[in-house]
C-alpha positions in Angstrom: -5.7 -75.3 -142.0 -6.9 -74.4 -145.5 -10.0 -72.4 -146.4 -12.0 -73.6 -149.5 -14.7 -71.3 -150.9 -16.9 -73.8 -152.9 -20.4 -72.7 -151.6 -22.3 -70.1 -149.7 -20.2 -70.7 -146.6 -16.5 -71.6 -146.4 -15.0 -75.1 -145.8 -12.1 -75.1 -143.3 -10.0 -78.2 -143.8 -7.2 -79.6 -141.6 -6.7 -82.5 -144.1 -3.5 -82.7 -146.2 -5.7 -83.6 -149.1 -9.4 -84.5 -149.6 -10.5 -87.2 -152.0 -12.9 -86.1 -154.7 -16.0 -87.8 -153.2 -15.4 -86.3 -149.7 -14.8 -82.8 -151.2 -18.1 -83.0 -153.0 -19.9 -84.0 -149.8 -18.2 -81.1 -148.0 -19.4 -78.8 -150.8 -22.9 -80.1 -150.4 -22.8 -79.4 -146.7 -21.7 -75.8 -147.4 -24.9 -75.4 -149.5 -27.3 -76.4 -146.8 -29.6 -73.4 -146.2 -29.4 -73.9 -142.4 -25.6 -74.6 -142.2 -23.9 -72.2 -139.7 -20.7 -70.2 -140.1 -18.5 -72.7 -142.0 -17.9 -76.4 -142.5 -15.0 -78.0 -140.6 -13.1 -81.0 -142.2 -10.8 -82.9 -139.9 -7.3 -84.2 -140.7 -8.6 -87.8 -141.1 -11.5 -87.0 -143.5 -12.6 -89.4 -146.1 -15.9 -90.1 -148.0 -18.8 -91.4 -146.0 -22.6 -91.6 -146.6 -23.9 -88.1 -147.2 -21.3 -86.4 -145.1 -17.5 -87.0 -145.0 -16.3 -89.0 -142.0 -14.1 -86.5 -140.2 -16.7 -83.8 -140.8 -18.2 -81.2 -138.4 -21.4 -79.4 -139.3 -23.2 -76.8 -137.2 -26.9 -76.3 -138.1 -29.5 -73.8 -137.1 -32.6 -75.6 -135.9 -32.0 -78.9 -137.9 -30.7 -82.3 -137.1 -29.6 -84.8 -139.8 -29.6 -88.5 -139.0 -27.1 -89.2 -141.8 -24.8 -86.5 -140.5 -24.6 -88.5 -137.3 -24.1 -91.8 -139.0 -25.2 -95.4 -138.5 -22.9 -96.4 -135.6 -24.3 -93.8 -133.2 -21.9 -93.1 -130.4 -19.1 -95.2 -131.6 -16.1 -94.4 -129.6 -12.9 -95.3 -127.7 -12.1 -96.1 -124.1 -8.5 -96.0 -123.0 -7.2 -97.0 -119.5 -3.8 -96.6 -118.0 -2.9 -99.7 -115.9 -0.6 -100.0 -113.0 1.6 -102.4 -115.0 4.8 -101.1 -116.5 6.1 -104.2 -118.3 4.5 -107.2 -120.0 6.0 -110.1 -121.8 5.0 -111.4 -125.2 3.7 -114.7 -123.8 1.3 -112.8 -121.5 0.1 -110.7 -124.4 -0.6 -113.9 -126.4 -2.5 -115.4 -123.5 -4.6 -112.3 -123.0 -5.5 -112.0 -126.7 -6.3 -115.7 -127.0 -8.6 -115.6 -123.9 -10.3 -112.5 -125.1 -11.1 -114.1 -128.5 -12.7 -117.0 -126.6 -14.8 -115.1 -124.1 -15.7 -111.7 -125.7 -18.4 -112.0 -128.5 -17.2 -110.3 -131.7 -18.5 -109.8 -135.2 -22.1 -111.0 -135.5 -21.8 -113.0 -132.2 -24.0 -111.9 -129.3 -24.4 -113.0 -125.7 -26.6 -116.1 -125.5 -28.4 -114.6 -122.4 -29.7 -111.1 -121.9 -27.3 -108.8 -120.1 -28.1 -106.5 -117.1 -27.8 -102.8 -117.6 -29.5 -100.1 -115.6 -30.4 -98.3 -118.8 -32.7 -101.1 -120.0 -35.2 -99.9 -117.3 -35.5 -96.6 -119.2 -35.6 -98.1 -122.7 -37.6 -95.7 -124.9 -41.1 -97.0 -125.7 -41.1 -95.9 -129.4 -41.7 -98.3 -132.3 -38.1 -98.9 -133.3 -36.9 -99.5 -129.7 -39.8 -101.9 -128.9 -38.7 -103.8 -132.0 -35.1 -104.0 -130.9 -35.4 -104.4 -127.1 -34.7 -108.2 -126.9 -31.8 -108.2 -129.3 -30.2 -105.1 -127.7 -30.1 -106.9 -124.3 -27.9 -109.6 -125.9 -25.8 -107.1 -128.0 -24.5 -105.0 -125.1 -21.0 -106.0 -124.2 -20.1 -107.3 -127.6 -17.3 -106.0 -129.9 -18.7 -105.9 -133.4 -16.5 -106.1 -136.5 -14.5 -103.9 -139.0 -12.3 -101.4 -137.2 -13.6 -102.3 -133.7 -11.0 -103.7 -131.4 -9.6 -104.4 -127.9 -5.9 -103.7 -127.6 -2.9 -103.7 -125.3 -0.7 -100.7 -125.7 2.7 -99.5 -124.5 2.5 -95.9 -123.4 5.3 -93.4 -123.7 4.6 -92.6 -120.0 6.0 -96.0 -119.1 2.7 -97.7 -118.4 0.7 -100.4 -120.2 -2.6 -99.1 -121.5 -5.7 -100.9 -122.6 -8.0 -99.6 -125.4 -11.5 -100.6 -126.5 -13.2 -99.3 -129.7 -16.9 -100.1 -130.2 -20.3 -98.4 -130.5 -24.0 -98.9 -130.3 -23.9 -102.1 -132.3 -27.0 -103.1 -134.3 -29.3 -101.0 -132.1 -27.7 -97.8 -133.3 -27.7 -99.0 -136.8 -31.4 -99.7 -136.8 -32.3 -96.4 -135.0 -30.2 -94.4 -137.5 -31.8 -96.1 -140.6 -35.3 -95.8 -139.1 -35.1 -92.0 -138.6 -33.2 -91.4 -141.8 -36.0 -93.0 -143.7 -38.5 -90.7 -142.0 -36.3 -87.7 -142.7 -36.2 -88.7 -146.4 -40.0 -88.9 -146.6 -40.4 -85.5 -145.1 -37.8 -84.1 -147.4 -39.6 -85.5 -150.4 -42.6 -83.3 -149.4 -40.7 -80.2 -148.5 -37.9 -80.5 -151.1 -35.7 -78.5 -148.8 -32.5 -80.5 -149.6 -31.6 -82.0 -153.0 -32.2 -85.8 -152.8 -28.7 -86.5 -154.2 -27.1 -84.9 -151.0 -28.4 -87.8 -148.9 -28.7 -85.3 -146.0 -32.4 -85.3 -145.3 -33.0 -83.2 -142.1 -35.5 -83.1 -139.2 -36.5 -79.9 -137.5 -35.0 -80.3 -134.0 -38.1 -78.8 -132.3 -40.6 -81.0 -134.2 -42.0 -84.0 -132.6 -40.0 -86.4 -134.8 -36.9 -84.3 -134.4 -37.0 -84.4 -130.7 -37.8 -88.1 -130.8 -34.7 -88.8 -132.9 -32.6 -86.6 -130.7 -33.7 -88.5 -127.6 -33.2 -91.8 -129.4 -29.7 -90.8 -130.5 -28.8 -89.8 -126.9 -30.1 -93.1 -125.6 -27.8 -94.9 -128.2 -24.9 -92.8 -126.9 -25.5 -94.1 -123.4 -25.9 -97.7 -124.8 -22.6 -97.4 -126.7 -20.8 -96.1 -123.6 -22.2 -99.0 -121.5 -21.2 -101.4 -124.2 -17.6 -100.1 -124.0 -17.7 -100.3 -120.2 -18.8 -104.0 -120.3 -16.2 -104.8 -123.0 -13.5 -103.1 -120.9 -14.5 -104.9 -117.8 -14.2 -108.3 -119.6 -10.9 -107.4 -121.2 -9.4 -106.0 -118.1 -10.6 -109.0 -116.1 -8.5 -111.2 -118.4 -5.6 -108.8 -118.2 -5.7 -108.9 -114.4 -5.8 -112.7 -114.4 -2.7 -112.9 -116.5 -0.7 -110.0 -115.0 -0.3 -108.7 -111.5 -2.4 -105.6 -112.2 -4.4 -104.4 -109.2 -6.0 -101.2 -110.4 -6.7 -98.7 -113.2 -4.9 -95.4 -112.8 -6.8 -93.4 -115.4 -9.7 -94.0 -117.7 -10.9 -91.9 -120.7 -14.0 -92.5 -122.8 -15.0 -90.5 -125.8 -17.4 -90.9 -128.7 -17.9 -89.7 -132.2 -20.9 -90.0 -134.6 -23.4 -87.8 -132.6 -25.1 -84.4 -132.6 -25.3 -82.1 -129.6 -26.8 -78.7 -128.7 -23.8 -76.5 -128.3 -22.9 -72.8 -128.3 -20.4 -71.6 -131.0 -19.6 -68.1 -132.0 -22.3 -66.9 -129.6 -25.1 -68.9 -131.1 -26.8 -72.1 -130.0 -26.6 -74.7 -132.8 -27.0 -78.4 -133.4 -23.4 -79.5 -133.9 -22.9 -82.8 -135.8 -19.6 -84.6 -135.4 -19.4 -87.5 -137.8 -16.1 -89.3 -137.2 -14.9 -86.4 -135.2 -14.5 -85.9 -131.4 -14.9 -83.0 -129.0 -11.6 -81.1 -128.3 -12.6 -78.3 -125.9 -9.8 -76.7 -124.0 -8.1 -79.1 -121.5 -10.6 -81.9 -122.5 -8.9 -85.3 -122.7 -9.3 -87.3 -125.8 -8.0 -90.4 -127.7 -6.9 -90.5 -131.3 -6.3 -94.1 -132.4 -4.1 -94.8 -135.4 -4.7 -98.3 -136.8 -4.3 -101.8 -135.3 -0.6 -101.7 -136.3 0.3 -98.0 -135.7 0.5 -95.7 -132.7 -2.4 -93.9 -131.0 -2.4 -90.8 -128.9 -3.9 -89.5 -125.7 -4.5 -85.8 -126.3 -5.6 -82.6 -124.6 -8.0 -80.3 -126.5 -7.0 -76.8 -127.3 -10.6 -75.5 -127.8 -10.0 -74.1 -131.3 -13.2 -72.3 -132.3 -12.5 -72.7 -136.0 -12.9 -76.5 -135.8 -16.0 -76.0 -133.5 -13.7 -77.3 -130.8 -13.3 -80.7 -132.5 -10.5 -82.9 -133.7 -10.1 -86.1 -135.8 -11.4 -89.4 -134.4 -8.5 -91.4 -135.7 -6.1 -91.7 -138.6 -8.8 -92.0 -141.3 -8.9 -94.4 -144.2 -6.8 -93.8 -147.2 -8.3 -96.7 -149.2 -11.8 -98.3 -149.1 -12.4 -101.7 -147.6 -13.3 -103.4 -150.9 -10.3 -101.9 -152.7 -8.0 -102.8 -149.8 -9.0 -106.5 -150.2 -8.3 -106.2 -153.9 -4.8 -104.7 -153.7 -3.3 -106.0 -150.4 -1.9 -109.5 -149.9 -1.5 -111.4 -146.7 2.2 -111.0 -146.9 1.9 -107.2 -147.1 -0.6 -107.2 -144.2 1.5 -109.4 -142.0 4.6 -107.3 -142.6 2.7 -104.2 -141.5 1.8 -106.0 -138.2 5.3 -107.4 -137.5 5.9 -107.7 -133.8 2.3 -107.2 -132.8 0.2 -110.1 -131.4 -3.0 -110.7 -133.3 -5.0 -113.7 -134.5 -4.6 -113.3 -138.3 -6.7 -111.8 -141.1 -9.0 -114.7 -142.3 -8.8 -113.3 -145.8 -9.9 -109.8 -144.9 -7.2 -107.2 -145.2 -9.4 -104.1 -145.0 -8.0 -103.1 -141.6 -4.4 -103.6 -142.5 -2.4 -100.6 -141.2 -1.6 -99.3 -144.7 -5.4 -98.8 -145.4 -5.1 -95.8 -143.1 -3.4 -92.4 -143.3 -0.1 -91.8 -141.6 -1.1 -91.0 -138.0 2.0 -88.8 -137.5 1.0 -86.6 -140.4 -2.6 -86.5 -139.2 -1.4 -85.4 -135.7 0.9 -82.8 -137.3 -2.0 -81.4 -139.4 -4.1 -80.8 -136.3 -1.5 -79.4 -133.8 -3.6 -76.3 -133.4 -6.6 -78.5 -132.3 -5.0 -80.9 -129.8 -1.8 -81.4 -127.7 -0.4 -84.9 -127.6 0.1 -86.2 -124.0 0.9 -89.9 -124.3 1.9 -92.0 -127.4 0.5 -95.5 -127.4 2.2 -98.3 -129.4 0.2 -101.5 -130.0 1.5 -104.7 -128.5 -1.5 -107.0 -129.0 -4.9 -106.6 -130.7 -8.2 -108.4 -130.7 -9.8 -107.3 -133.9 -13.6 -107.5 -134.2 
């Protein structure tokens, strides 16, 4: 961990190096008048909107929609199955069936889905606007780095993983409240506009409304992963002799929570970072072609009891498509079942940092328990 003194409060970084844009964003965070104690930058950090992805920010009395992000509650579910061996033909069959039956990308369910949470759908303007589409979005994968995968665990078991979030609902909610925060900040001039970190007072009417909306999106995102997993495991069970799930872990990133750190109650933002309290189980995915880890948190107070949410990008999506070729991308996925790139190489394994280096850089934050190696991936 390195300490950088670039503003009124320190930046504590677990990243091997920080790109120029992400470092500037971290510096902006350190200048926020309500930022608490220090800024924590995780080992997977890279530039985001307003705040680095892989950033942790504690605030006194303020919540920042852009420090949560647009995919509210995006996260990973990992499940240990009772299967210890699986052949390549079975993996191909599972991945092919998953592509046919699980909506991905911009595809949604044709009929509204049932979820208990729809009975408690918030009655605010943005939710009323999105209600009908949200009922068809839940249980869909999305695109980009969202995936369903089959993994070989170092514990001798086959694991399944699902990575997805709050879909278009979270995106619309995030943008709606970020616009409100920007309008308020234009009047108060509390934060420089260039920071793109317009805040809301957590105890104001709109601040509480956003906090409640965000928490609803966290529940929606978790339910989305549950439905995706049920569909994916249903296919897995049909093809294999699996009878039960032995262990299931679900975590999210891109959220804010009221937590106590250094003896003070703060609004803790984790954007592309996950909770790593002592003994808490977590998941740190690599890329679709590299290992992932089941971990146990060490509760390090200096990271606000947080860790990285993955390997972290080393190259942007647009640049990846300019410099990577299909041959390069295929070589990086050798031996792993997947359906091909369709001209988009932005999720090729070399677009991400070395997961082993990322894990080594945060060995004071988490303890690895199980190493997962990808066997087959359905990419969103």
